[in-house]
C-alpha positions as CSV (number, residue, x, y, z in Angstrom):
1,X,-2.2,-14.4,9.0
2,X,-5.7,-15.2,7.7
3,X,-8.3,-14.9,10.5
4,X,-11.9,-15.6,9.8
5,X,-14.9,-15.0,12.1
6,X,-18.6,-15.0,12.0
7,X,-19.9,-11.6,13.2
8,X,-23.2,-10.0,14.0
9,X,-24.9,-7.6,11.7
10,X,-27.3,-5.0,13.2
11,X,-29.1,-1.7,12.3
12,X,-27.7,1.6,13.3
13,X,-30.3,4.1,12.3
14,X,-30.9,3.6,8.6
15,X,-27.4,1.9,8.2
16,X,-26.4,-1.7,8.5
17,X,-23.4,-2.1,10.8
18,X,-21.1,-5.0,11.7
19,X,-19.7,-5.8,15.2
20,X,-15.9,-6.1,14.8
21,X,-14.3,-8.3,17.5
22,X,-11.7,-6.6,19.6
23,X,-8.8,-8.8,18.4
24,X,-9.7,-7.8,14.8
25,X,-10.1,-4.0,15.4
26,X,-8.6,-1.6,12.8
27,X,-6.3,1.2,13.9
28,X,-7.4,4.8,13.7
29,X,-10.9,6.3,13.4
30,X,-11.6,5.9,9.6
31,X,-11.6,3.0,7.2
32,X,-12.2,2.4,3.5
33,X,-15.1,0.1,2.6
34,X,-15.3,-1.4,-0.9
35,X,-17.3,-4.0,-2.6
36,X,-15.7,-6.8,-4.5
37,X,-18.4,-8.9,-6.1
38,X,-20.5,-10.3,-3.1
39,X,-17.7,-9.5,-0.6
40,X,-17.3,-6.3,1.4
41,X,-13.7,-5.4,2.2
42,X,-12.8,-2.9,5.0
43,X,-9.3,-1.5,5.2
44,X,-7.8,1.1,7.6
45,X,-7.1,4.5,6.1
46,X,-3.4,4.9,5.6
47,X,-1.8,7.8,7.4
48,X,-0.4,10.7,5.4
49,X,2.8,10.0,3.5
50,X,6.0,11.9,4.5
51,X,5.8,13.9,1.3
52,X,2.2,15.0,2.2
53,X,3.3,16.1,5.6
54,X,6.3,18.0,4.3
55,X,4.1,19.7,1.6
56,X,2.0,21.2,4.4
57,X,5.0,22.7,6.3
58,X,5.5,26.5,6.0
59,X,8.8,27.6,4.5
60,X,11.5,28.8,7.0
61,X,11.9,32.5,7.1
62,X,15.4,32.5,8.5
63,X,18.6,32.0,6.5
64,X,20.9,29.1,7.4
65,X,24.5,30.1,8.1
66,X,27.1,28.9,5.6
67,X,28.6,25.5,6.5
68,X,32.3,25.1,6.1
69,X,33.1,22.0,4.0
70,X,36.5,20.6,5.0
71,X,38.5,18.8,2.4
72,X,38.4,15.0,2.3
73,X,40.9,13.2,4.4
74,X,43.4,11.0,2.5
75,X,42.6,7.3,2.5
76,X,45.3,4.6,2.3
77,X,44.4,1.6,0.2
Protein backbone atom coordinates (compact mmCIF):
# COMPACT_ATOMS: atom_id res chain seq x y z
CA UNK A 1 0.00 0.00 0.00
CA UNK A 2 1.60 3.26 -1.10
CA UNK A 3 -0.29 6.24 0.29
CA UNK A 4 0.85 9.75 -0.52
CA UNK A 5 -0.51 12.99 0.92
CA UNK A 6 0.37 16.64 0.93
CA UNK A 7 0.62 17.78 4.57
CA UNK A 8 1.08 21.03 6.41
CA UNK A 9 4.40 22.05 7.96
CA UNK A 10 4.40 24.37 10.97
CA UNK A 11 6.68 25.66 13.71
CA UNK A 12 6.55 24.16 17.20
CA UNK A 13 8.86 26.35 19.26
CA UNK A 14 12.21 26.27 17.44
CA UNK A 15 11.37 22.99 15.67
CA UNK A 16 9.60 22.38 12.40
CA UNK A 17 6.73 19.91 12.70
CA UNK A 18 4.47 18.08 10.29
CA UNK A 19 0.78 17.36 10.70
CA UNK A 20 0.21 13.63 10.17
CA UNK A 21 -3.34 12.78 9.01
CA UNK A 22 -5.22 10.43 11.31
CA UNK A 23 -5.34 7.60 8.75
CA UNK A 24 -1.52 7.70 8.46
CA UNK A 25 -0.75 7.87 12.21
CA UNK A 26 2.10 5.74 13.49
CA UNK A 27 1.62 3.34 16.41
CA UNK A 28 3.27 4.09 19.75
CA UNK A 29 4.73 7.30 21.12
CA UNK A 30 8.17 7.36 19.47
CA UNK A 31 9.49 7.24 15.92
CA UNK A 32 12.81 7.21 14.09
CA UNK A 33 13.40 10.10 11.68
CA UNK A 34 16.16 9.82 9.09
CA UNK A 35 17.19 11.76 6.05
CA UNK A 36 17.74 10.01 2.73
CA UNK A 37 18.96 12.65 0.28
CA UNK A 38 16.24 15.31 0.09
CA UNK A 39 13.65 12.98 1.68
CA UNK A 40 12.75 12.60 5.35
CA UNK A 41 11.64 9.13 6.38
CA UNK A 42 9.74 8.55 9.61
CA UNK A 43 9.27 5.02 10.97
CA UNK A 44 7.71 3.74 14.19
CA UNK A 45 10.11 2.49 16.83
CA UNK A 46 9.93 -1.27 16.95
CA UNK A 47 8.92 -2.81 20.26
CA UNK A 48 11.46 -4.82 22.19
CA UNK A 49 12.33 -8.26 20.85
CA UNK A 50 11.45 -11.37 22.81
CA UNK A 51 15.14 -11.87 23.59
CA UNK A 52 15.39 -8.34 25.04
CA UNK A 53 12.33 -8.92 27.22
CA UNK A 54 13.65 -12.27 28.44
CA UNK A 55 17.09 -10.76 29.19
CA UNK A 56 15.46 -8.30 31.64
CA UNK A 57 13.70 -11.03 33.64
CA UNK A 58 15.09 -11.94 37.05
CA UNK A 59 16.20 -15.57 37.47
CA UNK A 60 13.81 -17.83 39.37
CA UNK A 61 14.90 -18.60 42.92
CA UNK A 62 12.89 -21.78 43.31
CA UNK A 63 13.90 -25.20 42.03
CA UNK A 64 11.66 -27.04 39.62
CA UNK A 65 10.60 -30.53 40.72
CA UNK A 66 11.96 -33.40 38.64
CA UNK A 67 9.75 -34.37 35.71
CA UNK A 68 9.20 -38.05 35.05
CA UNK A 69 9.95 -38.98 31.45
CA UNK A 70 7.80 -41.92 30.39
CA UNK A 71 9.20 -44.17 27.70
CA UNK A 72 8.08 -43.75 24.11
CA UNK A 73 5.01 -45.68 23.10
CA UNK A 74 5.49 -48.26 20.36
CA UNK A 75 4.40 -47.17 16.91
CA UNK A 76 3.13 -49.52 14.21
CA UNK A 77 4.28 -48.72 10.71
